[in-house]
All heavy atoms as an XYZ file, in Angstrom:
887
protein
N      55.566    -58.850    -30.531
C      55.672    -57.495    -30.335
C      54.857    -56.736    -31.363
O      54.870    -55.627    -31.538
C      57.253    -56.974    -30.573
C      58.133    -57.636    -29.645
C      58.623    -56.793    -28.396
O      58.382    -55.471    -28.538
O      58.934    -57.283    -27.359
N      54.427    -57.468    -32.367
C      53.535    -56.816    -33.493
C      52.510    -55.945    -33.004
O      52.147    -55.152    -33.761
N      51.940    -56.263    -31.888
C      50.789    -55.523    -31.408
C      51.183    -54.357    -30.463
O      50.306    -53.689    -29.932
C      49.733    -56.453    -30.700
C      48.497    -56.249    -31.374
O      48.322    -55.608    -32.356
N      47.519    -56.935    -30.757
N      52.420    -54.164    -30.270
C      52.812    -53.114    -29.265
C      52.999    -51.883    -29.963
O      53.719    -51.893    -31.136
C      54.112    -53.557    -28.590
C      54.649    -52.573    -27.517
C      53.980    -52.307    -26.397
C      55.805    -51.769    -27.912
C      54.453    -51.362    -25.383
C      56.364    -50.808    -27.035
C      55.698    -50.686    -25.812
N      52.569    -50.733    -29.740
C      51.786    -50.460    -28.531
C      50.197    -50.694    -28.754
O      49.684    -50.733    -29.870
C      51.995    -48.937    -28.226
C      52.263    -48.382    -29.611
C      52.973    -49.416    -30.311
N      49.480    -50.899    -27.566
C      48.054    -51.065    -27.664
C      47.497    -49.614    -28.190
O      47.997    -48.678    -27.601
C      47.546    -51.515    -26.453
N      46.470    -49.622    -28.954
C      46.001    -48.368    -29.472
C      44.437    -48.277    -29.366
O      43.862    -49.297    -29.622
C      46.566    -48.136    -30.934
C      47.928    -47.850    -30.940
C      45.635    -47.116    -31.668
C      48.561    -47.747    -32.262
N      44.054    -47.147    -29.062
C      42.622    -46.800    -29.209
C      42.404    -45.699    -30.174
O      43.206    -44.658    -30.155
C      41.984    -46.326    -27.866
C      41.762    -47.441    -26.805
O      41.974    -48.671    -27.172
O      41.407    -47.194    -25.580
N      41.355    -45.778    -30.891
C      41.055    -44.762    -31.856
C      39.557    -44.204    -31.540
O      38.726    -44.978    -31.562
C      41.186    -45.121    -33.363
C      42.547    -45.632    -33.554
C      40.810    -43.976    -34.294
C      42.911    -46.251    -34.951
N      39.399    -42.833    -31.381
C      38.154    -42.248    -30.974
C      37.775    -41.233    -31.980
O      38.696    -40.401    -32.363
C      38.235    -41.651    -29.545
C      36.839    -41.093    -29.244
C      38.500    -42.788    -28.629
N      36.562    -41.183    -32.476
C      36.151    -40.131    -33.425
C      34.884    -39.333    -32.631
O      34.075    -39.897    -32.116
C      35.516    -40.700    -34.611
C      35.004    -39.712    -35.575
C      34.364    -40.360    -36.834
O      34.195    -41.585    -37.000
O      33.914    -39.528    -37.743
N      35.099    -37.965    -32.857
C      34.051    -37.164    -32.331
C      33.713    -36.129    -33.569
O      34.214    -36.360    -34.624
C      34.350    -36.326    -31.125
C      35.484    -35.501    -31.200
O      35.773    -34.782    -32.319
N      36.400    -35.347    -30.138
N      32.926    -35.069    -33.323
C      32.409    -34.326    -34.349
C      33.646    -33.457    -34.957
O      33.491    -33.271    -36.155
C      31.478    -33.243    -33.829
C      30.177    -33.865    -33.314
O      29.867    -35.015    -33.848
O      29.226    -33.176    -32.694
N      34.586    -33.214    -34.246
C      35.646    -32.286    -34.752
C      36.949    -32.943    -35.110
O      37.679    -32.479    -35.997
C      35.948    -31.273    -33.741
C      34.784    -30.323    -33.506
C      35.169    -29.214    -32.535
C      33.938    -28.340    -32.315
N      33.939    -27.927    -30.931
N      37.187    -34.066    -34.489
C      38.576    -34.715    -34.782
C      38.628    -36.315    -34.537
O      37.633    -36.872    -34.092
C      39.702    -33.986    -34.033
C      39.504    -34.169    -32.507
O      38.632    -35.017    -32.000
O      40.111    -33.286    -31.770
N      39.738    -36.873    -34.781
C      40.027    -38.247    -34.470
C      41.093    -38.161    -33.333
O      42.086    -37.291    -33.507
C      40.569    -38.887    -35.749
C      39.653    -38.980    -36.896
C      39.713    -38.132    -37.942
C      38.551    -39.806    -36.841
C      38.893    -38.059    -38.921
C      37.635    -39.897    -37.907
C      37.770    -39.017    -38.940
N      41.004    -39.059    -32.377
C      42.123    -39.111    -31.346
C      42.598    -40.446    -31.347
O      41.878    -41.413    -31.361
C      41.514    -38.882    -29.968
C      41.390    -37.418    -29.552
C      40.952    -37.244    -28.151
C      40.895    -35.741    -27.925
N      39.590    -35.289    -27.427
N      43.980    -40.673    -31.472
C      44.686    -41.831    -31.465
C      45.495    -41.932    -30.143
O      46.263    -41.035    -30.008
C      45.546    -41.997    -32.713
C      44.648    -41.957    -34.051
C      46.390    -43.428    -32.624
C      44.624    -40.743    -34.563
N      45.055    -42.855    -29.311
C      45.849    -43.061    -28.036
C      46.583    -44.288    -28.035
O      46.049    -45.354    -28.201
C      44.858    -42.835    -26.902
C      44.213    -41.567    -26.787
S      42.671    -41.486    -25.882
C      41.609    -42.335    -26.953
N      47.948    -44.117    -27.741
C      48.733    -45.262    -27.768
C      49.395    -45.473    -26.329
O      49.846    -44.542    -25.639
C      50.007    -45.239    -28.680
N      49.302    -46.602    -25.749
C      49.791    -47.019    -24.382
C      51.276    -47.247    -24.481
O      51.784    -48.245    -25.137
C      49.061    -48.227    -23.948
C      49.015    -48.297    -22.503
C      48.098    -49.551    -22.078
O      48.073    -50.551    -22.766
O      47.372    -49.299    -21.163
N      52.017    -46.275    -23.871
C      53.592    -46.423    -23.933
C      54.142    -46.257    -22.546
O      54.845    -45.284    -22.206
C      54.072    -45.396    -24.874
C      53.652    -45.397    -26.306
C      54.180    -44.264    -27.031
C      54.266    -46.745    -26.982
N      53.842    -47.305    -21.710
C      54.250    -47.231    -20.222
C      55.889    -47.215    -20.061
O      56.330    -47.987    -20.782
C      53.645    -48.419    -19.448
C      53.289    -49.260    -20.553
C      53.135    -48.665    -21.831
N      56.331    -46.229    -19.289
C      57.803    -46.389    -19.015
C      58.586    -45.726    -20.161
O      59.778    -45.770    -20.097
N      57.919    -45.066    -21.142
C      58.699    -44.551    -22.285
C      59.008    -43.180    -21.947
O      58.298    -42.320    -21.101
C      57.772    -44.533    -23.489
C      57.552    -45.884    -24.192
S      59.101    -46.477    -24.909
C      59.434    -45.239    -26.171
N      60.192    -42.647    -22.406
C      60.552    -41.233    -22.484
C      59.999    -40.618    -23.674
O      60.322    -41.185    -24.816
C      62.061    -41.245    -22.369
C      62.603    -39.889    -22.201
O      62.060    -38.822    -22.733
O      63.622    -39.720    -21.492
N      59.425    -39.462    -23.617
C      58.789    -38.884    -24.803
C      59.983    -38.505    -25.886
O      59.613    -38.524    -27.143
C      58.225    -37.532    -24.467
C      58.391    -37.512    -22.949
C      58.998    -38.687    -22.354
N      61.210    -38.432    -25.489
C      62.296    -38.252    -26.344
C      62.673    -39.340    -27.281
O      63.324    -39.230    -28.258
C      63.562    -37.688    -25.693
C      63.463    -36.333    -25.005
O      62.509    -35.589    -25.497
O      64.267    -36.112    -24.025
N      62.146    -40.648    -26.836
C      62.376    -41.831    -27.479
C      61.123    -42.283    -28.501
O      61.118    -43.333    -28.922
C      62.757    -42.904    -26.641
C      64.039    -42.751    -25.907
O      64.887    -41.948    -26.520
N      64.305    -43.433    -24.793
N      60.265    -41.460    -28.595
C      58.979    -41.533    -29.322
C      58.981    -40.705    -30.672
O      59.230    -39.510    -30.466
C      57.704    -41.313    -28.552
C      57.738    -42.120    -27.330
C      56.449    -41.589    -29.343
C      56.631    -41.663    -26.266
N      58.760    -41.354    -31.773
C      58.604    -40.532    -32.944
C      57.315    -40.829    -33.728
O      56.806    -41.850    -33.647
C      59.735    -40.997    -33.970
C      59.685    -40.253    -35.358
C      60.636    -40.821    -36.361
O      61.852    -41.255    -36.081
O      60.311    -40.969    -37.522
N      56.597    -39.633    -33.884
C      55.227    -39.727    -34.637
C      55.340    -39.020    -35.970
O      55.765    -37.939    -36.109
C      54.158    -39.043    -33.737
C      52.901    -39.042    -34.380
C      54.136    -39.516    -32.252
N      54.882    -39.835    -36.979
C      54.995    -39.252    -38.298
C      53.719    -39.465    -39.059
O      53.118    -40.460    -38.974
C      56.131    -40.069    -39.093
N      53.308    -38.482    -39.912
C      52.238    -38.563    -40.709
C      52.610    -38.406    -42.199
O      53.380    -37.530    -42.613
C      51.250    -37.346    -40.383
C      50.489    -37.582    -39.027
C      50.027    -36.266    -38.396
C      49.194    -38.426    -39.277
N      52.170    -39.347    -43.007
C      52.434    -39.367    -44.372
C      51.152    -39.715    -45.107
O      50.763    -40.906    -44.981
C      53.622    -40.254    -44.684
O      53.846    -40.399    -46.006
N      50.766    -38.910    -45.986
C      49.467    -39.140    -46.652
C      48.335    -39.460    -45.639
O      48.078    -38.626    -44.751
C      49.676    -40.154    -47.722
C      50.566    -39.845    -48.784
O      50.632    -38.633    -49.193
N      51.422    -40.783    -49.287
N      47.865    -40.716    -45.676
C      46.766    -41.012    -44.645
C      47.301    -42.131    -43.726
O      46.416    -42.804    -43.214
C      45.583    -41.591    -45.476
O      45.883    -42.631    -46.231
N      48.645    -42.085    -43.504
C      49.209    -43.004    -42.572
C      49.863    -42.338    -41.367
O      50.539    -41.295    -41.565
C      50.204    -43.944    -43.198
C      49.671    -44.654    -44.356
C      49.808    -44.496    -45.597
C      48.981    -45.961    -44.037
C      49.418    -45.174    -46.656
C      48.352    -46.717    -45.068
C      48.549    -46.324    -46.354
N      49.474    -42.791    -40.166
C      50.136    -42.270    -38.991
C      50.987    -43.372    -38.427
O      50.658    -44.553    -38.248
C      49.068    -42.085    -37.949
C      49.661    -41.800    -36.374
C      50.413    -40.481    -36.347
C      48.492    -41.779    -35.493
N      52.397    -43.129    -38.264
C      53.272    -44.049    -37.738
C      53.875    -43.629    -36.493
O      54.296    -42.443    -36.334
C      54.485    -44.324    -38.811
O      53.884    -44.740    -40.059
C      55.504    -45.348    -38.242
N      53.800    -44.586    -35.465
C      54.329    -44.362    -34.119
C      55.507    -45.416    -34.001
O      55.353    -46.494    -34.145
C      53.302    -44.583    -32.985
C      52.116    -43.682    -33.251
C      53.971    -44.340    -31.561
C      50.841    -44.062    -32.365
N      56.736    -44.731    -33.742
C      57.828    -45.559    -33.566
C      58.686    -45.205    -32.416
O      58.666    -44.061    -31.987
C      58.692    -45.856    -34.800
C      59.268    -44.585    -35.284
C      60.312    -44.886    -36.567
N      59.589    -45.265    -37.600
C      59.217    -44.598    -38.684
N      59.580    -43.225    -38.680
N      58.581    -45.035    -39.792
N      59.356    -46.103    -31.731
C      60.248    -45.744    -30.690
C      61.034    -46.835    -30.305
O      61.083    -47.924    -30.723
N      61.718    -46.589    -29.127
C      62.563    -47.755    -28.495
C      62.419    -47.478    -26.953
O      62.601    -46.467    -26.424
C      64.072    -47.566    -28.881
C      64.846    -48.717    -28.425
C      66.239    -48.978    -29.231
O      66.309    -48.149    -30.320
O      66.899    -49.882    -28.963
N      62.220    -48.572    -26.403
C      62.081    -48.716    -24.758
C      63.446    -49.460    -24.339
O      63.591    -50.696    -24.745
C      60.979    -49.458    -24.412
C      60.671    -49.324    -22.962
C      59.281    -49.980    -22.479
C      59.231    -49.994    -21.074
N      58.023    -50.714    -20.677
N      64.240    -48.790    -23.614
C      65.520    -49.357    -23.233
C      65.297    -50.251    -22.024
O      64.584    -49.776    -21.047
C      66.552    -48.331    -23.133
C      66.869    -47.536    -24.263
C      67.802    -46.387    -24.100
O      68.195    -46.211    -22.996
O      68.031    -45.747    -24.994
N      66.055    -51.389    -21.876
C      65.886    -52.293    -20.841
C      66.766    -51.705    -19.649
O      67.898    -51.246    -19.930
C      66.331    -53.719    -21.108
C      65.989    -54.663    -20.058
C      66.202    -56.064    -20.480
O      66.502    -56.335    -21.743
O      65.889    -56.999    -19.731
N      66.269    -51.648    -18.534
C      66.936    -51.174    -17.293
C      67.944    -52.339    -16.872
O      67.644    -53.417    -16.720
C      66.033    -50.986    -16.069
C      64.984    -49.894    -16.429
C      65.474    -48.630    -16.794
O      66.515    -48.024    -16.103
N      64.979    -47.958    -17.750
N      69.233    -51.946    -16.909
C      70.245    -52.917    -16.444
C      70.296    -52.993    -14.901
O      70.465    -51.961    -14.390
C      71.661    -52.393    -17.010
C      71.672    -52.334    -18.506
C      72.068    -53.638    -19.146
O      72.657    -54.543    -18.375
O      71.781    -53.996    -20.322
N      70.216    -54.122    -14.335
C      70.264    -54.290    -12.813
C      71.794    -54.438    -12.623
O      72.397    -55.425    -13.295
C      69.520    -55.343    -12.432
C      67.902    -55.254    -12.432
C      67.485    -54.188    -11.415
O      68.087    -54.045    -10.352
O      66.392    -53.534    -11.702
N      72.358    -53.801    -11.582
C      73.712    -53.951    -11.327
C      74.026    -55.386    -10.834
O      75.017    -55.860    -11.310
C      74.211    -52.795    -10.342
C      74.334    -51.428    -10.819
C      74.832    -50.351     -9.893
O      75.522    -50.814     -8.965
O      74.322    -49.213    -10.045
N      73.141    -55.865     -9.974
C      73.356    -57.218     -9.513
C      72.453    -58.201    -10.335
O      71.313    -58.173    -10.129
C      73.030    -57.451     -8.088
C      71.726    -56.858     -7.721
O      71.038    -56.336     -8.476
N      71.228    -57.059     -6.381
N      73.097    -58.831    -11.387
C      72.250    -59.529    -12.340
C      71.419    -60.486    -11.510
O      71.756    -61.458    -11.255
C      73.103    -60.275    -13.364
O      73.931    -61.147    -12.696
N      70.185    -60.190    -11.417
C      69.152    -61.013    -10.637
C      68.525    -62.048    -11.655
O      68.542    -61.832    -12.844
C      68.070    -60.188    -10.135
C      68.570    -59.195     -9.060
C      67.496    -58.352     -8.470
O      66.342    -58.814     -8.349
O      67.806    -57.150     -8.096
N      68.120    -63.142    -11.068
C      67.553    -64.149    -11.874
C      66.071    -63.862    -11.903
O      65.281    -63.860    -10.858
C      67.718    -65.501    -11.202
C      69.256    -66.020    -11.328
O      69.809    -65.724    -12.294
N      69.668    -66.511    -10.166
N      65.487    -63.683    -13.156
C      64.160    -63.443    -13.300
C      63.224    -64.735    -13.006
O      63.513    -65.752    -13.648
C      63.783    -62.983    -14.637
C      64.253    -61.508    -14.873
C      65.485    -61.149    -15.482
C      63.380    -60.400    -14.510
C      65.997    -59.909    -15.713
C      63.779    -59.111    -14.772
C      64.965    -58.884    -15.352
O      65.405    -57.437    -15.498
N      62.192    -64.598    -12.239
C      61.166    -65.648    -12.122
C      60.135    -65.371    -13.177
O      59.552    -66.421    -13.642
C      60.629    -65.595    -10.835
C      61.483    -65.964     -9.544
C      60.799    -65.883     -8.298
C      62.188    -67.295     -9.863
N      59.937    -64.246    -13.672
C      58.969    -63.981    -14.679
C      59.358    -62.619    -15.328
O      59.866    -61.707    -14.758
C      57.637    -63.627    -14.062
S      56.254    -63.237    -15.249
N      59.395    -62.688    -16.738
C      59.930    -61.536    -17.465
C      59.001    -61.276    -18.628
O      59.106    -61.882    -19.721
C      61.290    -61.972    -18.062
C      61.869    -60.724    -18.719
N      62.093    -59.454    -18.097
C      62.662    -60.744    -19.837
C      62.750    -58.574    -18.787
N      63.255    -59.286    -19.941
N      57.991    -60.341    -18.450
C      56.995    -60.054    -19.405
C      57.007    -58.688    -19.913
O      56.293    -58.417    -20.982
C      55.534    -60.293    -18.732
C      55.189    -61.675    -18.514
C      53.867    -61.881    -17.934
O      53.167    -60.897    -17.719
O      53.440    -63.129    -17.724
N      57.801    -57.803    -19.391
C      57.982    -56.454    -19.845
C      58.616    -56.392    -21.262
O      59.537    -57.100    -21.536
C      58.610    -55.601    -18.779
C      57.946    -55.594    -17.466
S      58.861    -54.749    -16.318
C      58.745    -53.040    -16.689
N      57.897    -55.515    -22.075
C      58.552    -55.331    -23.516
C      59.615    -54.447    -23.604
O      59.489    -53.303    -23.015
C      57.384    -54.982    -24.446
O      56.347    -56.003    -24.458
N      60.717    -54.638    -24.225
C      61.755    -53.834    -24.563
C      62.226    -53.811    -25.991
O      61.845    -54.738    -26.694
C      63.013    -54.078    -23.582
C      62.714    -53.939    -22.155
C      62.438    -55.094    -21.454
C      62.830    -52.771    -21.574
C      62.193    -54.963    -19.998
C      62.489    -52.622    -19.993
C      62.174    -53.781    -19.419
O      61.905    -53.722    -18.042
N      63.000    -52.798    -26.435
C      63.364    -52.799    -27.711
C      62.611    -51.879    -28.644
O      61.760    -51.073    -28.135
N      63.001    -51.977    -29.868
C      62.263    -50.972    -30.851
C      60.852    -51.450    -31.315
O      60.625    -52.640    -31.226
C      63.244    -50.851    -32.086
N      60.010    -50.535    -31.572
C      58.686    -50.869    -31.976
C      58.246    -49.933    -33.073
O      58.766    -48.829    -33.155
C      57.708    -50.857    -30.836
C      57.450    -49.560    -30.192
C      56.552    -48.653    -30.639
C      58.279    -49.088    -29.150
C      56.429    -47.379    -30.103
C      58.090    -47.829    -28.397
C      57.201    -46.985    -29.044
N      57.219    -50.282    -33.804
C      56.585    -49.413    -34.866
C      55.250    -49.857    -34.983
O      54.937    -51.029    -35.083
C      57.363    -49.380    -36.110
C      56.830    -48.570    -37.150
C      57.638    -48.525    -38.424
O      58.794    -48.237    -38.328
N      57.073    -48.789    -39.655
N      54.328    -48.957    -35.093
C      52.859    -49.180    -35.297
C      52.431    -48.255    -36.448
O      52.566    -47.010    -36.118
C      52.162    -49.162    -34.087
C      50.729    -49.476    -34.067
C      50.483    -51.008    -33.749
N      49.210    -51.397    -34.143
C      48.134    -51.699    -33.142
N      48.491    -51.526    -31.945
N      47.069    -52.026    -33.648
N      51.760    -48.694    -37.398
C      51.275    -47.783    -38.398
C      49.709    -47.874    -38.633
O      49.186    -49.053    -38.512
C      51.906    -48.015    -39.882
O      53.201    -47.815    -39.689
C      51.272    -47.098    -40.946
N      49.003    -46.828    -38.590
C      47.551    -46.904    -38.694
C      47.139    -45.980    -39.775
O      47.721    -44.965    -40.242
C      46.967    -46.073    -37.289
C      47.409    -46.884    -36.120
C      45.386    -45.989    -37.445
C      47.733    -45.844    -35.073
N      46.088    -46.482    -40.517
C      45.539    -45.765    -41.682
C      44.408    -44.755    -41.111
O      43.614    -45.131    -40.428
C      44.834    -46.683    -42.605
O      45.871    -47.708    -42.997
C      44.238    -45.959    -43.871
N      44.643    -43.496    -41.508
C      43.697    -42.506    -40.965
C      42.541    -42.439    -41.960
O      42.811    -42.537    -43.108
C      44.290    -41.080    -40.831
C      45.486    -41.041    -39.845
C      46.255    -39.721    -40.001
C      45.013    -41.149    -38.421
N      41.365    -42.054    -41.437
C      40.238    -41.855    -42.162
C      40.451    -40.695    -43.195
O      41.148    -39.727    -43.039
C      39.142    -41.536    -41.298
C      39.466    -42.010    -40.034
C      40.987    -41.927    -39.893
N      39.732    -40.697    -44.443
C      39.860    -39.774    -45.468
C      39.663    -38.435    -44.957
O      40.084    -37.437    -45.487
C      38.991    -40.067    -46.644
C      39.432    -41.269    -47.415
O      40.572    -41.724    -47.323
O      38.504    -41.912    -48.119
N      38.620    -38.237    -43.934
C      38.342    -36.819    -43.525
C      39.426    -36.246    -42.688
O      39.199    -35.133    -42.235
C      37.161    -37.001    -42.623
N      40.557    -36.967    -42.385
C      41.685    -36.374    -41.575
C      42.419    -35.205    -42.143
O      42.680    -35.169    -43.337
C      42.624    -37.517    -41.197
O      42.030    -38.614    -40.639
N      42.688    -34.231    -41.235
C      43.514    -33.115    -41.741
C      44.902    -33.361    -41.060
O      45.128    -32.682    -40.132
C      42.838    -31.825    -41.362
C      43.587    -30.637    -41.942
O      44.723    -30.832    -42.512
N      43.093    -29.385    -41.760
N      45.717    -34.060    -41.668
C      47.122    -34.436    -41.056
C      47.925    -33.257    -40.767
O      48.656    -33.196    -39.910
C      47.843    -35.439    -41.916
N      47.673    -32.126    -41.621
C      48.624    -30.975    -41.531
C      48.352    -30.264    -40.212
O      49.277    -29.509    -39.672
C      48.199    -29.899    -42.645
C      48.600    -30.394    -43.930
O      49.436    -31.306    -44.247
O      48.128    -29.902    -44.916
N      47.207    -30.392    -39.535
C      47.016    -29.719    -38.291
C      47.098    -30.815    -37.052
O      46.551    -30.316    -36.048
C      45.644    -29.175    -38.278
C      45.312    -28.286    -39.505
C      45.272    -26.851    -39.142
C      45.152    -26.022    -40.362
N      44.807    -24.703    -40.379
N      47.649    -31.899    -37.197
C      47.763    -32.850    -36.051
C      48.665    -32.416    -35.079
O      49.609    -31.722    -35.277
C      48.158    -34.286    -36.682
N      48.359    -32.748    -33.831
C      49.184    -32.653    -32.655
C      49.397    -33.761    -31.804
O      48.465    -34.552    -31.666
C      48.683    -31.420    -31.860
C      48.563    -30.095    -32.474
C      48.137    -28.925    -31.558
O      47.750    -29.343    -30.350
O      48.221    -27.780    -32.051
N      50.586    -33.962    -31.184
C      50.821    -35.128    -30.338
C      51.330    -34.670    -29.034
O      52.070    -33.652    -28.828
C      51.993    -35.923    -30.965
N      50.602    -35.309    -27.960
C      51.038    -35.070    -26.544
C      51.342    -36.395    -25.893
O      50.822    -37.356    -26.274
C      49.979    -34.303    -25.852
O      48.727    -35.002    -25.935
C      49.727    -32.874    -26.389
N      52.129    -36.194    -24.820
C      52.424    -37.436    -24.044
C      52.279    -37.226    -22.525
O      52.797    -36.117    -22.076
C      53.850    -37.909    -24.404
C      54.230    -39.254    -23.725
C      53.731    -40.421    -24.225
C      55.177    -39.234    -22.640
C      54.173    -41.517    -23.674
C      55.603    -40.480    -22.103
C      54.999    -41.701    -22.610
N      51.489    -37.978    -21.866
C      51.333    -37.732    -20.377
C      50.964    -39.140    -19.738
O      50.135    -39.874    -20.340
C      50.156    -36.769    -20.182
C      49.785    -36.432    -18.824
C      48.701    -35.497    -18.697
C      48.492    -35.033    -17.252
N      47.356    -34.226    -16.960
N      51.538    -39.386    -18.544
C      51.281    -40.592    -17.784
C      51.354    -41.895    -18.634
O      50.476    -42.778    -18.449
C      49.854    -40.483    -17.204
C      49.823    -39.450    -16.227
O      50.797    -38.939    -15.523
N      48.694    -38.791    -15.908
N      52.293    -41.977    -19.511
C      52.481    -43.151    -20.276
C      51.562    -43.341    -21.453
O      51.502    -44.392    -22.147
N      50.707    -42.324    -21.752
C      49.768    -42.441    -22.873
C      50.117    -41.376    -23.886
O      50.255    -40.103    -23.602
C      48.274    -42.197    -22.418
C      47.784    -43.082    -21.336
C      47.319    -42.256    -23.767
C      47.701    -44.560    -21.825
N      50.418    -41.762    -25.089
C      50.628    -40.834    -26.289
C      49.294    -40.557    -26.850
O      48.515    -41.361    -27.399
C      51.546    -41.472    -27.353
C      51.645    -40.710    -28.613
C      52.533    -39.420    -28.486
C      52.374    -41.643    -29.680
N      48.955    -39.278    -27.052
C      47.618    -38.856    -27.744
C      47.946    -37.987    -28.962
O      48.669    -37.097    -28.798
C      46.719    -38.154    -26.807
O      46.516    -38.903    -25.663
C      45.365    -37.713    -27.433
N      47.479    -38.568    -30.098
C      47.646    -37.861    -31.378
C      46.155    -37.324    -31.706
O      45.381    -38.067    -31.836
C      48.235    -38.596    -32.403
C      48.369    -37.778    -33.741
C      49.532    -39.261    -31.927
N      46.047    -35.958    -31.807
C      44.736    -35.467    -32.193
C      44.870    -34.955    -33.659
O      45.742    -34.119    -34.000
C      44.323    -34.219    -31.266
C      44.112    -34.694    -29.956
C      43.682    -33.687    -28.905
O      42.606    -33.034    -29.292
O      44.270    -33.374    -28.001
N      44.030    -35.480    -34.423
C      43.947    -35.162    -35.929
C      42.568    -34.594    -36.213
O      41.591    -35.189    -36.250
C      44.272    -36.352    -36.816
C      44.296    -36.128    -38.215
C      45.419    -37.135    -36.294
N      42.594    -33.204    -36.446
C      41.326    -32.565    -36.804
C      40.713    -33.181    -38.143
O      41.540    -33.721    -38.897
C      41.540    -31.125    -37.047
C      43.021    -30.936    -36.580
C      43.695    -32.303    -36.554
N      39.470    -32.972    -38.208
C      38.804    -33.370    -39.556
C      39.002    -32.217    -40.527
O      39.008    -31.073    -40.137
C      37.264    -33.615    -39.221
C      37.080    -34.862    -38.530
C      35.615    -35.082    -38.441
C      35.450    -36.561    -37.626
N      33.981    -36.837    -37.397
N      38.981    -32.463    -41.891
C      38.947    -31.487    -42.878
C      37.631    -30.646    -42.828
O      36.633    -31.252    -42.352
C      39.042    -32.178    -44.215
C      40.425    -32.871    -44.385
C      40.364    -33.451    -45.853
C      41.665    -34.238    -46.045
N      41.745    -35.091    -47.204
N      37.799    -29.419    -43.283
C      36.701    -28.472    -43.258
C      35.402    -29.017    -43.888
O      34.394    -28.931    -43.421
C      37.063    -27.190    -43.842
N      35.702    -29.714    -45.149
C      34.553    -30.064    -45.779
C      33.831    -31.312    -44.978
O      32.618    -31.620    -45.173
C      34.923    -30.649    -47.228
C      35.983    -31.712    -47.312
C      37.410    -31.036    -47.534
O      37.626    -29.865    -47.050
O      38.237    -31.726    -48.054
N      34.656    -32.078    -44.128
C      33.936    -33.194    -43.412
C      33.186    -32.555    -42.226
O      32.307    -33.242    -41.696
C      35.069    -33.993    -42.873
N      33.436    -31.344    -41.851
C      32.741    -30.770    -40.857
C      31.368    -30.033    -41.150
O      30.664    -29.628    -40.376
C      33.472    -29.566    -40.237
C      34.862    -30.079    -39.377
C      35.738    -28.965    -38.991
C      34.506    -31.035    -38.283
N      31.223    -29.894    -42.534
C      29.995    -29.188    -43.012
C      28.832    -30.115    -42.586
O      28.795    -31.247    -42.643
C      30.051    -29.037    -44.564
C      30.982    -28.001    -44.900
C      31.231    -27.872    -46.454
O      30.719    -28.671    -47.143
N      31.909    -26.901    -46.863
N      27.754    -29.400    -42.004
C      26.562    -30.124    -41.603
C      25.865    -30.777    -42.713
O      25.805    -30.199    -43.813
C      25.723    -29.095    -40.901
C      26.413    -28.535    -39.658
C      25.913    -29.118    -38.490
N      26.597    -28.673    -37.295
C      27.094    -29.412    -36.358
N      26.883    -30.673    -36.294
N      27.689    -28.901    -35.325
N      25.152    -31.754    -42.409
C      24.366    -32.355    -43.369
C      23.092    -31.675    -43.584
O      22.409    -31.156    -42.554
C      23.990    -33.835    -42.847
C      23.147    -34.730    -43.742
C      23.871    -35.170    -44.972
C      22.666    -36.006    -43.027
N      22.665    -31.301    -44.749
C      21.538    -30.440    -44.979
C      20.220    -31.457    -45.328
O      20.355    -32.393    -46.125
C      21.645    -29.476    -46.214
C      20.595    -28.686    -46.369
C      20.614    -27.738    -47.547
C      19.486    -26.981    -47.804
N      19.462    -26.108    -48.906
N      19.371    -31.273    -44.457
C      18.175    -32.157    -44.564
C      17.057    -31.426    -45.464
O      16.742    -30.129    -45.163
C      17.550    -32.464    -43.292
C      18.505    -33.323    -42.514
C      17.730    -34.158    -41.411
C      18.647    -35.013    -40.644
N      18.181    -35.734    -39.459
N      16.465    -32.120    -46.359
C      15.407    -31.415    -47.237
C      14.019    -31.908    -46.728
O      13.907    -33.081    -46.284
C      15.535    -31.930    -48.657
C      16.878    -31.713    -49.390
C      16.929    -32.241    -50.731
C      17.132    -30.164    -49.377
N      13.072    -30.841    -46.797
C      11.751    -31.283    -46.421
C      11.146    -31.919    -47.665
O      11.266    -31.437    -48.688
C      11.054    -29.900    -46.155
C       9.681    -30.078    -45.422
C       9.109    -28.938    -44.853
N       8.523    -28.031    -45.692
C       7.314    -28.147    -46.372
N       6.526    -29.187    -45.871
N       6.908    -27.284    -47.225
N      10.567    -33.036    -47.347
C      10.016    -33.879    -48.449
C       8.519    -33.303    -48.618
O       7.646    -33.431    -47.711
C       9.985    -35.359    -48.104
C       9.293    -36.210    -49.222
C      11.452    -35.800    -47.897
N       8.256    -32.868    -49.836
C       6.867    -32.344    -50.115
C       6.207    -33.369    -50.895
O       6.807    -34.178    -51.671
C       7.013    -31.064    -50.941
C       7.758    -30.009    -50.423
C       7.865    -28.815    -51.336
C       8.812    -27.699    -50.913
N       9.199    -26.835    -51.855
N       4.751    -33.434    -50.764
C       3.993    -34.214    -51.378
C       3.915    -33.825    -52.803
O       3.587    -32.773    -53.033
C       2.664    -34.356    -50.668
C       1.768    -35.404    -51.227
C       0.544    -35.617    -50.454
C      -0.317    -36.751    -50.887
N      -1.519    -36.934    -50.161
N       4.127    -34.795    -53.706
C       4.044    -34.372    -55.183
C       2.692    -34.123    -55.541
O       1.698    -34.722    -55.056
C       4.551    -35.415    -56.079
N       2.368    -33.136    -56.544
C       1.045    -32.799    -56.981
C       0.506    -33.920    -57.734
O       1.042    -34.590    -58.471
C       1.043    -31.499    -57.775
């Protein structure tokens, strides 16, 4: 269970997107916390009780509590982060700090006299 949930991290010009695969989860059972440069996703997936206790031939689905912590890049602005959940995917968008968005200034190299 140490690798649950599976996570993708994408960087673009303005922000970082962290996407976690949480199939079958209820958003009310998901907690997203940001502390310093750490993003923690935790929650619990409850096992569905079958009324007629069937004998499993294969049982690979994950249930129970999980927690995953990711270290965010220094350029992250955790104060403005937002989390959304759709179709079993939790997406946390963390904008970059203003200073990280400043454009790189290129200097024209002159030939020395």
